[in-house]
KENU-679160 format. One record per residue (C-alpha): residue in three letters; residue number from 1; x, y, z. Coordinates in Angstrom, 1 decimal. Layout:
N
@r->ALA; k->NUM; east->X; north->Y; up->Z
...
***
This chain:
158
@r->UNK; k->1; east->-42.0; north->-96.6; up->-45.8
@r->UNK; k->2; east->-41.8; north->-97.4; up->-42.3
@r->UNK; k->3; east->-45.1; north->-97.3; up->-40.4
@r->UNK; k->4; east->-45.2; north->-95.9; up->-37.1
@r->UNK; k->5; east->-47.6; north->-96.8; up->-34.4
@r->UNK; k->6; east->-50.9; north->-95.0; up->-34.8
@r->UNK; k->7; east->-49.8; north->-93.1; up->-37.8
@r->UNK; k->8; east->-50.1; north->-93.7; up->-41.6
@r->UNK; k->9; east->-48.9; north->-91.7; up->-44.2
@r->UNK; k->10; east->-50.8; north->-90.3; up->-47.1
@r->UNK; k->11; east->-51.2; north->-92.7; up->-49.9
@r->UNK; k->12; east->-50.5; north->-95.7; up->-47.6
@r->UNK; k->13; east->-53.1; north->-98.5; up->-47.6
@r->UNK; k->14; east->-54.9; north->-99.7; up->-44.3
@r->UNK; k->15; east->-53.9; north->-103.3; up->-43.2
@r->UNK; k->16; east->-56.8; north->-105.1; up->-45.1
@r->UNK; k->17; east->-55.6; north->-103.7; up->-48.4
@r->UNK; k->18; east->-58.6; north->-101.4; up->-48.9
@r->UNK; k->19; east->-58.3; north->-97.8; up->-50.4
@r->UNK; k->20; east->-56.7; north->-94.8; up->-48.8
@r->UNK; k->21; east->-57.0; north->-94.3; up->-45.2
@r->UNK; k->22; east->-58.6; north->-90.7; up->-44.4
@r->UNK; k->23; east->-58.8; north->-89.0; up->-41.2
@r->UNK; k->24; east->-62.2; north->-88.8; up->-39.6
@r->UNK; k->25; east->-61.6; north->-85.9; up->-37.6
@r->UNK; k->26; east->-64.3; north->-83.2; up->-39.2
@r->UNK; k->27; east->-66.8; north->-82.9; up->-42.0
@r->UNK; k->28; east->-66.1; north->-82.2; up->-45.7
@r->UNK; k->29; east->-66.8; north->-78.9; up->-47.5
@r->UNK; k->30; east->-69.6; north->-80.5; up->-49.2
@r->UNK; k->31; east->-71.2; north->-81.8; up->-46.1
@r->UNK; k->32; east->-71.2; north->-78.5; up->-44.5
@r->UNK; k->33; east->-72.5; north->-76.7; up->-47.7
@r->UNK; k->34; east->-75.5; north->-79.4; up->-47.7
@r->UNK; k->35; east->-76.1; north->-79.0; up->-44.1
@r->UNK; k->36; east->-76.2; north->-75.0; up->-44.4
@r->UNK; k->37; east->-78.5; north->-75.4; up->-47.4
@r->UNK; k->38; east->-81.0; north->-77.7; up->-45.6
@r->UNK; k->39; east->-80.9; north->-75.5; up->-42.4
@r->UNK; k->40; east->-81.5; north->-72.3; up->-44.5
@r->UNK; k->41; east->-84.7; north->-73.8; up->-46.2
@r->UNK; k->42; east->-86.1; north->-75.0; up->-43.2
@r->UNK; k->43; east->-85.8; north->-71.5; up->-41.8
@r->UNK; k->44; east->-87.2; north->-70.1; up->-44.7
@r->UNK; k->45; east->-90.1; north->-72.1; up->-44.7
@r->UNK; k->46; east->-90.8; north->-71.4; up->-40.9
@r->UNK; k->47; east->-90.6; north->-67.8; up->-41.5
@r->UNK; k->48; east->-93.2; north->-68.1; up->-44.4
@r->UNK; k->49; east->-95.5; north->-70.2; up->-42.0
@r->UNK; k->50; east->-95.1; north->-67.4; up->-39.3
@r->UNK; k->51; east->-95.8; north->-64.3; up->-41.7
@r->UNK; k->52; east->-98.8; north->-66.4; up->-43.1
@r->UNK; k->53; east->-100.4; north->-66.9; up->-39.6
@r->UNK; k->54; east->-99.7; north->-63.3; up->-38.6
@r->UNK; k->55; east->-101.4; north->-62.1; up->-41.9
@r->UNK; k->56; east->-104.4; north->-64.5; up->-41.3
@r->UNK; k->57; east->-104.6; north->-63.3; up->-37.5
@r->UNK; k->58; east->-104.7; north->-59.6; up->-38.8
@r->UNK; k->59; east->-107.5; north->-60.4; up->-41.2
@r->UNK; k->60; east->-109.2; north->-62.1; up->-38.5
@r->UNK; k->61; east->-109.1; north->-59.2; up->-36.3
@r->UNK; k->62; east->-110.5; north->-56.6; up->-39.1
@r->UNK; k->63; east->-113.4; north->-59.1; up->-39.8
@r->UNK; k->64; east->-114.4; north->-59.3; up->-36.0
@r->UNK; k->65; east->-114.1; north->-55.5; up->-35.6
@r->UNK; k->66; east->-116.3; north->-55.2; up->-38.7
@r->UNK; k->67; east->-118.9; north->-57.7; up->-37.4
@r->UNK; k->68; east->-119.0; north->-56.1; up->-33.9
@r->UNK; k->69; east->-119.7; north->-52.7; up->-35.5
@r->UNK; k->70; east->-122.3; north->-54.0; up->-37.8
@r->UNK; k->71; east->-123.9; north->-55.9; up->-34.9
@r->UNK; k->72; east->-124.1; north->-52.6; up->-32.9
@r->UNK; k->73; east->-125.3; north->-50.4; up->-35.8
@r->UNK; k->74; east->-128.0; north->-53.2; up->-36.4
@r->UNK; k->75; east->-129.1; north->-53.4; up->-32.5
@r->UNK; k->76; east->-129.6; north->-49.6; up->-32.6
@r->UNK; k->77; east->-132.1; north->-49.8; up->-35.2
@r->UNK; k->78; east->-133.8; north->-53.1; up->-34.0
@r->UNK; k->79; east->-134.3; north->-51.8; up->-30.3
@r->UNK; k->80; east->-136.2; north->-48.8; up->-31.5
@r->UNK; k->81; east->-139.9; north->-48.9; up->-31.0
@r->UNK; k->82; east->-140.6; north->-47.4; up->-34.3
@r->UNK; k->83; east->-138.1; north->-48.1; up->-37.3
@r->UNK; k->84; east->-138.3; north->-45.6; up->-40.0
@r->UNK; k->85; east->-137.7; north->-46.6; up->-43.8
@r->UNK; k->86; east->-134.4; north->-45.1; up->-44.9
@r->UNK; k->87; east->-130.6; north->-45.2; up->-45.2
@r->UNK; k->88; east->-128.1; north->-44.0; up->-42.7
@r->UNK; k->89; east->-124.3; north->-43.8; up->-42.9
@r->UNK; k->90; east->-121.4; north->-43.5; up->-40.6
@r->UNK; k->91; east->-117.8; north->-44.2; up->-39.8
@r->UNK; k->92; east->-116.1; north->-45.7; up->-36.7
@r->UNK; k->93; east->-112.3; north->-45.4; up->-37.0
@r->UNK; k->94; east->-111.3; north->-46.8; up->-40.4
@r->UNK; k->95; east->-114.7; north->-48.9; up->-40.9
@r->UNK; k->96; east->-117.6; north->-47.1; up->-42.8
@r->UNK; k->97; east->-121.0; north->-48.3; up->-42.1
@r->UNK; k->98; east->-124.4; north->-48.1; up->-44.2
@r->UNK; k->99; east->-127.7; north->-49.2; up->-42.7
@r->UNK; k->100; east->-131.0; north->-49.5; up->-44.9
@r->UNK; k->101; east->-134.4; north->-49.9; up->-43.5
@r->UNK; k->102; east->-137.2; north->-51.0; up->-45.7
@r->UNK; k->103; east->-140.8; north->-52.1; up->-45.3
@r->UNK; k->104; east->-141.0; north->-55.8; up->-46.5
@r->UNK; k->105; east->-144.0; north->-57.5; up->-48.2
@r->UNK; k->106; east->-145.4; north->-59.7; up->-45.4
@r->UNK; k->107; east->-146.8; north->-62.2; up->-47.9
@r->UNK; k->108; east->-143.5; north->-62.9; up->-49.5
@r->UNK; k->109; east->-143.1; north->-66.8; up->-49.6
@r->UNK; k->110; east->-146.5; north->-67.9; up->-48.9
@r->UNK; k->111; east->-149.5; north->-68.2; up->-51.2
@r->UNK; k->112; east->-152.8; north->-66.3; up->-51.3
@r->UNK; k->113; east->-154.7; north->-68.9; up->-49.2
@r->UNK; k->114; east->-153.9; north->-70.6; up->-45.8
@r->UNK; k->115; east->-153.8; north->-74.3; up->-44.9
@r->UNK; k->116; east->-157.9; north->-74.3; up->-44.7
@r->UNK; k->117; east->-158.4; north->-72.7; up->-48.4
@r->UNK; k->118; east->-159.3; north->-69.4; up->-46.8
@r->UNK; k->119; east->-157.8; north->-66.1; up->-48.1
@r->UNK; k->120; east->-155.2; north->-64.4; up->-45.9
@r->UNK; k->121; east->-155.6; north->-60.9; up->-45.0
@r->UNK; k->122; east->-152.5; north->-58.4; up->-44.7
@r->UNK; k->123; east->-152.4; north->-57.1; up->-41.0
@r->UNK; k->124; east->-153.7; north->-53.8; up->-40.0
@r->UNK; k->125; east->-151.7; north->-53.6; up->-37.0
@r->UNK; k->126; east->-148.3; north->-55.1; up->-37.7
@r->UNK; k->127; east->-145.7; north->-54.5; up->-40.5
@r->UNK; k->128; east->-142.5; north->-56.4; up->-41.4
@r->UNK; k->129; east->-139.2; north->-54.2; up->-41.4
@r->UNK; k->130; east->-136.1; north->-55.4; up->-43.0
@r->UNK; k->131; east->-132.7; north->-54.1; up->-41.9
@r->UNK; k->132; east->-129.4; north->-54.5; up->-43.6
@r->UNK; k->133; east->-126.0; north->-53.4; up->-42.5
@r->UNK; k->134; east->-122.8; north->-53.1; up->-44.5
@r->UNK; k->135; east->-119.6; north->-52.3; up->-43.0
@r->UNK; k->136; east->-116.5; north->-51.9; up->-45.3
@r->UNK; k->137; east->-112.8; north->-51.1; up->-44.8
@r->UNK; k->138; east->-109.7; north->-51.4; up->-46.8
@r->UNK; k->139; east->-107.3; north->-54.0; up->-45.4
@r->UNK; k->140; east->-103.4; north->-53.7; up->-44.9
@r->UNK; k->141; east->-103.0; north->-55.0; up->-48.6
@r->UNK; k->142; east->-105.1; north->-52.1; up->-50.0
@r->UNK; k->143; east->-108.0; north->-54.5; up->-50.7
@r->UNK; k->144; east->-111.5; north->-53.3; up->-50.1
@r->UNK; k->145; east->-113.5; north->-55.7; up->-47.6
@r->UNK; k->146; east->-117.0; north->-55.8; up->-46.3
@r->UNK; k->147; east->-119.4; north->-57.5; up->-44.0
@r->UNK; k->148; east->-123.1; north->-57.7; up->-44.4
@r->UNK; k->149; east->-125.9; north->-58.4; up->-42.1
@r->UNK; k->150; east->-129.5; north->-58.6; up->-42.5
@r->UNK; k->151; east->-132.6; north->-59.1; up->-40.2
@r->UNK; k->152; east->-136.1; north->-58.5; up->-40.1
@r->UNK; k->153; east->-138.5; north->-57.2; up->-37.2
@r->UNK; k->154; east->-142.3; north->-57.4; up->-37.0
@r->UNK; k->155; east->-143.2; north->-54.0; up->-35.8
@r->UNK; k->156; east->-146.6; north->-52.6; up->-34.5
@r->UNK; k->157; east->-148.1; north->-49.9; up->-36.8
@r->UNK; k->158; east->-148.7; north->-46.6; up->-35.1
***
């Protein structure tokens, strides 16, 4: 056939004798499908990262609240002049707490003799009190969680 300037018919060869000439005006269907698939995978991955970070942030908020409550409950016991042995429970919003106070053995962790080889005597004026607090809650996923704090205080005997 006759070739007109700037136009080639389908099936004609370009001037160097190579394959058929194709118009370069757009993308093929396969290129569009691949690009769409890659974009969809990227979007799904980004959404998974976002939801994971949101879940971790929620867990962090829950644990921080529980720690603040545990610290407050412990401070209420430690600031008293006389701490009585026993247990106490309570609730703050969806958090449940339990505080235990016990008299500890002051000789725990040391020998019967001091560095000079003399026997140590138990104090008549002071005692060691142990305070432990457990705060528990159920997270958004229905899993039970808890935070534990423990401390000790030397108390004057009354």
